[in-house]
PyMOL commands that place a pseudoatom at each C-alpha (Angstrom):
pseudoatom trace, name=CA, resn=MET, resi=1, chain=A, elem=C, hetatm=0, pos=[-6.168, 5.238, -20.096]
pseudoatom trace, name=CA, resn=ASN, resi=2, chain=A, elem=C, hetatm=0, pos=[-9.698, 6.329, -19.234]
pseudoatom trace, name=CA, resn=HIS, resi=3, chain=A, elem=C, hetatm=0, pos=[-10.669, 9.518, -17.404]
pseudoatom trace, name=CA, resn=GLU, resi=4, chain=A, elem=C, hetatm=0, pos=[-11.219, 7.817, -14.030]
pseudoatom trace, name=CA, resn=GLN, resi=5, chain=A, elem=C, hetatm=0, pos=[-7.772, 6.198, -14.189]
pseudoatom trace, name=CA, resn=ARG, resi=6, chain=A, elem=C, hetatm=0, pos=[-6.224, 9.572, -15.056]
pseudoatom trace, name=CA, resn=GLU, resi=7, chain=A, elem=C, hetatm=0, pos=[-7.947, 11.136, -12.028]
pseudoatom trace, name=CA, resn=TYR, resi=8, chain=A, elem=C, hetatm=0, pos=[-6.539, 8.511, -9.664]
pseudoatom trace, name=CA, resn=ILE, resi=9, chain=A, elem=C, hetatm=0, pos=[-3.065, 8.700, -11.173]
pseudoatom trace, name=CA, resn=ALA, resi=10, chain=A, elem=C, hetatm=0, pos=[-3.139, 12.517, -10.946]
pseudoatom trace, name=CA, resn=ALA, resi=11, chain=A, elem=C, hetatm=0, pos=[-4.131, 12.220, -7.260]
pseudoatom trace, name=CA, resn=ALA, resi=12, chain=A, elem=C, hetatm=0, pos=[-1.185, 9.890, -6.623]
pseudoatom trace, name=CA, resn=ILE, resi=13, chain=A, elem=C, hetatm=0, pos=[1.202, 12.249, -8.439]
pseudoatom trace, name=CA, resn=ASN, resi=14, chain=A, elem=C, hetatm=0, pos=[-0.115, 15.167, -6.397]
pseudoatom trace, name=CA, resn=PHE, resi=15, chain=A, elem=C, hetatm=0, pos=[0.473, 13.136, -3.207]
pseudoatom trace, name=CA, resn=PHE, resi=16, chain=A, elem=C, hetatm=0, pos=[4.209, 13.413, -3.909]
pseudoatom trace, name=CA, resn=TRP, resi=17, chain=A, elem=C, hetatm=0, pos=[4.182, 16.779, -5.700]
pseudoatom trace, name=CA, resn=PRO, resi=18, chain=A, elem=C, hetatm=0, pos=[1.137, 18.848, -4.611]
pseudoatom trace, name=CA, resn=GLY, resi=19, chain=A, elem=C, hetatm=0, pos=[-0.459, 20.753, -7.471]
pseudoatom trace, name=CA, resn=MET, resi=20, chain=A, elem=C, hetatm=0, pos=[1.859, 19.340, -10.137]
pseudoatom trace, name=CA, resn=THR, resi=21, chain=A, elem=C, hetatm=0, pos=[-0.782, 17.918, -12.453]
pseudoatom trace, name=CA, resn=GLN, resi=22, chain=A, elem=C, hetatm=0, pos=[-4.400, 17.666, -13.534]
pseudoatom trace, name=CA, resn=PRO, resi=23, chain=A, elem=C, hetatm=0, pos=[-6.007, 14.476, -14.887]
pseudoatom trace, name=CA, resn=HIS, resi=24, chain=A, elem=C, hetatm=0, pos=[-5.898, 15.695, -18.498]
pseudoatom trace, name=CA, resn=THR, resi=25, chain=A, elem=C, hetatm=0, pos=[-2.074, 16.016, -18.408]
pseudoatom trace, name=CA, resn=VAL, resi=26, chain=A, elem=C, hetatm=0, pos=[-1.426, 12.461, -17.175]
pseudoatom trace, name=CA, resn=ASN, resi=27, chain=A, elem=C, hetatm=0, pos=[0.232, 10.230, -19.764]
pseudoatom trace, name=CA, resn=GLU, resi=28, chain=A, elem=C, hetatm=0, pos=[1.886, 6.812, -19.879]
pseudoatom trace, name=CA, resn=SER, resi=29, chain=A, elem=C, hetatm=0, pos=[5.354, 8.250, -19.231]
pseudoatom trace, name=CA, resn=ALA, resi=30, chain=A, elem=C, hetatm=0, pos=[4.131, 9.934, -16.058]
pseudoatom trace, name=CA, resn=ALA, resi=31, chain=A, elem=C, hetatm=0, pos=[2.470, 6.687, -14.979]
pseudoatom trace, name=CA, resn=ARG, resi=32, chain=A, elem=C, hetatm=0, pos=[5.771, 4.818, -15.401]
pseudoatom trace, name=CA, resn=VAL, resi=33, chain=A, elem=C, hetatm=0, pos=[7.696, 7.405, -13.357]
pseudoatom trace, name=CA, resn=LEU, resi=34, chain=A, elem=C, hetatm=0, pos=[5.003, 7.310, -10.646]
pseudoatom trace, name=CA, resn=TYR, resi=35, chain=A, elem=C, hetatm=0, pos=[5.148, 3.511, -10.520]
pseudoatom trace, name=CA, resn=GLU, resi=36, chain=A, elem=C, hetatm=0, pos=[8.918, 3.631, -10.008]
pseudoatom trace, name=CA, resn=ALA, resi=37, chain=A, elem=C, hetatm=0, pos=[8.614, 6.381, -7.366]
pseudoatom trace, name=CA, resn=LEU, resi=38, chain=A, elem=C, hetatm=0, pos=[5.932, 4.456, -5.474]
pseudoatom trace, name=CA, resn=SER, resi=39, chain=A, elem=C, hetatm=0, pos=[8.044, 1.305, -5.546]
pseudoatom trace, name=CA, resn=GLU, resi=40, chain=A, elem=C, hetatm=0, pos=[10.973, 3.181, -4.048]
pseudoatom trace, name=CA, resn=ALA, resi=41, chain=A, elem=C, hetatm=0, pos=[8.769, 4.824, -1.389]
pseudoatom trace, name=CA, resn=GLN, resi=42, chain=A, elem=C, hetatm=0, pos=[7.314, 1.452, -0.396]
pseudoatom trace, name=CA, resn=ALA, resi=43, chain=A, elem=C, hetatm=0, pos=[10.782, -0.099, -0.161]
pseudoatom trace, name=CA, resn=CYS, resi=44, chain=A, elem=C, hetatm=0, pos=[11.917, 2.785, 2.045]
pseudoatom trace, name=CA, resn=THR, resi=45, chain=A, elem=C, hetatm=0, pos=[8.855, 2.424, 4.279]
pseudoatom trace, name=CA, resn=ALA, resi=46, chain=A, elem=C, hetatm=0, pos=[9.354, -1.323, 4.582]
pseudoatom trace, name=CA, resn=SER, resi=47, chain=A, elem=C, hetatm=0, pos=[12.957, -0.747, 5.656]
pseudoatom trace, name=CA, resn=VAL, resi=48, chain=A, elem=C, hetatm=0, pos=[11.982, 1.859, 8.251]
pseudoatom trace, name=CA, resn=ASP, resi=49, chain=A, elem=C, hetatm=0, pos=[9.352, -0.520, 9.661]
pseudoatom trace, name=CA, resn=LEU, resi=50, chain=A, elem=C, hetatm=0, pos=[12.140, -2.942, 10.532]
pseudoatom trace, name=CA, resn=VAL, resi=51, chain=A, elem=C, hetatm=0, pos=[14.011, -0.429, 12.705]
pseudoatom trace, name=CA, resn=PRO, resi=52, chain=A, elem=C, hetatm=0, pos=[13.024, -0.564, 16.389]
pseudoatom trace, name=CA, resn=SER, resi=53, chain=A, elem=C, hetatm=0, pos=[12.392, 2.750, 18.133]
pseudoatom trace, name=CA, resn=PRO, resi=54, chain=A, elem=C, hetatm=0, pos=[15.283, 3.960, 20.300]
pseudoatom trace, name=CA, resn=THR, resi=55, chain=A, elem=C, hetatm=0, pos=[15.115, 3.642, 24.080]
pseudoatom trace, name=CA, resn=LEU, resi=56, chain=A, elem=C, hetatm=0, pos=[16.816, 5.643, 26.842]
pseudoatom trace, name=CA, resn=SER, resi=57, chain=A, elem=C, hetatm=0, pos=[18.204, 2.515, 28.504]
pseudoatom trace, name=CA, resn=PRO, resi=58, chain=A, elem=C, hetatm=0, pos=[18.822, -1.047, 27.375]
pseudoatom trace, name=CA, resn=PRO, resi=59, chain=A, elem=C, hetatm=0, pos=[15.409, -2.473, 26.493]
pseudoatom trace, name=CA, resn=GLY, resi=60, chain=A, elem=C, hetatm=0, pos=[13.798, -5.144, 28.615]
pseudoatom trace, name=CA, resn=ILE, resi=61, chain=A, elem=C, hetatm=0, pos=[12.382, -8.347, 27.166]
pseudoatom trace, name=CA, resn=THR, resi=62, chain=A, elem=C, hetatm=0, pos=[8.805, -7.009, 27.378]
pseudoatom trace, name=CA, resn=TYR, resi=63, chain=A, elem=C, hetatm=0, pos=[9.722, -4.014, 25.207]
pseudoatom trace, name=CA, resn=ILE, resi=64, chain=A, elem=C, hetatm=0, pos=[11.644, -6.214, 22.774]
pseudoatom trace, name=CA, resn=ILE, resi=65, chain=A, elem=C, hetatm=0, pos=[8.746, -8.650, 22.365]
pseudoatom trace, name=CA, resn=LYS, resi=66, chain=A, elem=C, hetatm=0, pos=[6.176, -5.865, 21.985]
pseudoatom trace, name=CA, resn=THR, resi=67, chain=A, elem=C, hetatm=0, pos=[8.303, -4.031, 19.393]
pseudoatom trace, name=CA, resn=LEU, resi=68, chain=A, elem=C, hetatm=0, pos=[9.032, -7.151, 17.360]
pseudoatom trace, name=CA, resn=ALA, resi=69, chain=A, elem=C, hetatm=0, pos=[5.371, -8.204, 17.471]
pseudoatom trace, name=CA, resn=THR, resi=70, chain=A, elem=C, hetatm=0, pos=[4.332, -4.777, 16.149]
pseudoatom trace, name=CA, resn=ILE, resi=71, chain=A, elem=C, hetatm=0, pos=[6.881, -5.007, 13.339]
pseudoatom trace, name=CA, resn=GLY, resi=72, chain=A, elem=C, hetatm=0, pos=[5.705, -8.528, 12.479]
pseudoatom trace, name=CA, resn=ARG, resi=73, chain=A, elem=C, hetatm=0, pos=[2.032, -7.450, 12.498]
pseudoatom trace, name=CA, resn=LYS, resi=74, chain=A, elem=C, hetatm=0, pos=[2.820, -4.646, 10.045]
pseudoatom trace, name=CA, resn=MET, resi=75, chain=A, elem=C, hetatm=0, pos=[4.682, -7.083, 7.807]
pseudoatom trace, name=CA, resn=LEU, resi=76, chain=A, elem=C, hetatm=0, pos=[1.818, -9.588, 7.792]
pseudoatom trace, name=CA, resn=SER, resi=77, chain=A, elem=C, hetatm=0, pos=[-0.896, -6.987, 7.260]
pseudoatom trace, name=CA, resn=GLY, resi=78, chain=A, elem=C, hetatm=0, pos=[0.841, -5.547, 4.198]
pseudoatom trace, name=CA, resn=ASP, resi=79, chain=A, elem=C, hetatm=0, pos=[0.578, -2.050, 5.667]
pseudoatom trace, name=CA, resn=ALA, resi=80, chain=A, elem=C, hetatm=0, pos=[0.771, 0.208, 2.597]
pseudoatom trace, name=CA, resn=GLY, resi=81, chain=A, elem=C, hetatm=0, pos=[1.294, 3.498, 4.424]
pseudoatom trace, name=CA, resn=ILE, resi=82, chain=A, elem=C, hetatm=0, pos=[4.242, 5.600, 3.327]
pseudoatom trace, name=CA, resn=TYR, resi=83, chain=A, elem=C, hetatm=0, pos=[6.356, 7.457, 5.855]
pseudoatom trace, name=CA, resn=SER, resi=84, chain=A, elem=C, hetatm=0, pos=[6.635, 11.173, 5.161]
pseudoatom trace, name=CA, resn=MET, resi=85, chain=A, elem=C, hetatm=0, pos=[10.438, 11.001, 5.177]
pseudoatom trace, name=CA, resn=CYS, resi=86, chain=A, elem=C, hetatm=0, pos=[10.256, 8.340, 2.455]
pseudoatom trace, name=CA, resn=ARG, resi=87, chain=A, elem=C, hetatm=0, pos=[7.716, 10.373, 0.481]
pseudoatom trace, name=CA, resn=ASP, resi=88, chain=A, elem=C, hetatm=0, pos=[9.890, 13.500, 0.743]
pseudoatom trace, name=CA, resn=GLN, resi=89, chain=A, elem=C, hetatm=0, pos=[13.025, 11.669, -0.376]
pseudoatom trace, name=CA, resn=VAL, resi=90, chain=A, elem=C, hetatm=0, pos=[11.254, 10.118, -3.358]
pseudoatom trace, name=CA, resn=ALA, resi=91, chain=A, elem=C, hetatm=0, pos=[9.603, 13.425, -4.252]
pseudoatom trace, name=CA, resn=ALA, resi=92, chain=A, elem=C, hetatm=0, pos=[12.989, 15.128, -4.350]
pseudoatom trace, name=CA, resn=SER, resi=93, chain=A, elem=C, hetatm=0, pos=[14.576, 12.315, -6.361]
pseudoatom trace, name=CA, resn=TYR, resi=94, chain=A, elem=C, hetatm=0, pos=[11.850, 12.036, -8.999]
pseudoatom trace, name=CA, resn=LYS, resi=95, chain=A, elem=C, hetatm=0, pos=[10.541, 15.616, -9.325]
pseudoatom trace, name=CA, resn=THR, resi=96, chain=A, elem=C, hetatm=0, pos=[12.436, 16.491, -12.497]
pseudoatom trace, name=CA, resn=ARG, resi=97, chain=A, elem=C, hetatm=0, pos=[11.666, 13.159, -14.167]
pseudoatom trace, name=CA, resn=MET, resi=98, chain=A, elem=C, hetatm=0, pos=[7.989, 13.551, -13.388]
pseudoatom trace, name=CA, resn=ALA, resi=99, chain=A, elem=C, hetatm=0, pos=[7.846, 17.138, -14.640]
pseudoatom trace, name=CA, resn=LEU, resi=100, chain=A, elem=C, hetatm=0, pos=[9.495, 16.062, -17.903]
pseudoatom trace, name=CA, resn=ALA, resi=101, chain=A, elem=C, hetatm=0, pos=[7.217, 13.025, -18.260]
pseudoatom trace, name=CA, resn=LEU, resi=102, chain=A, elem=C, hetatm=0, pos=[4.112, 15.162, -17.825]
pseudoatom trace, name=CA, resn=ARG, resi=103, chain=A, elem=C, hetatm=0, pos=[5.385, 17.407, -20.616]
pseudoatom trace, name=CA, resn=GLY, resi=104, chain=A, elem=C, hetatm=0, pos=[5.942, 14.396, -22.848]
pseudoatom trace, name=CA, resn=ILE, resi=105, chain=A, elem=C, hetatm=0, pos=[9.715, 14.738, -22.809]
for i in range(1, 105): cmd.bond("trace and resi %d" % i, "trace and resi %d" % (i + 1))
show_as sticks, trace
zoom trace
């Protein structure tokens, strides 16, 4: 792993766990844990994208079509954003594994 790759991986780790690492502490174990955490966060986000927003009354056909079109557009565009609730859940689930990986354990 070169220095530039370590910098980017450290930035991604710090996205989930602010201030957890510096580029020089990134290792292959941490990269594997990050890959798994990102995969889970993306799966969570993809699932949330499929849930229509709630309405106060039964939705009309215009609302239904607009909502489904927005969901379909996100699916086709490969929107890679991660919802904060997904990020927070993954951060909580993987924090210990990441801390251990960064220590080489």
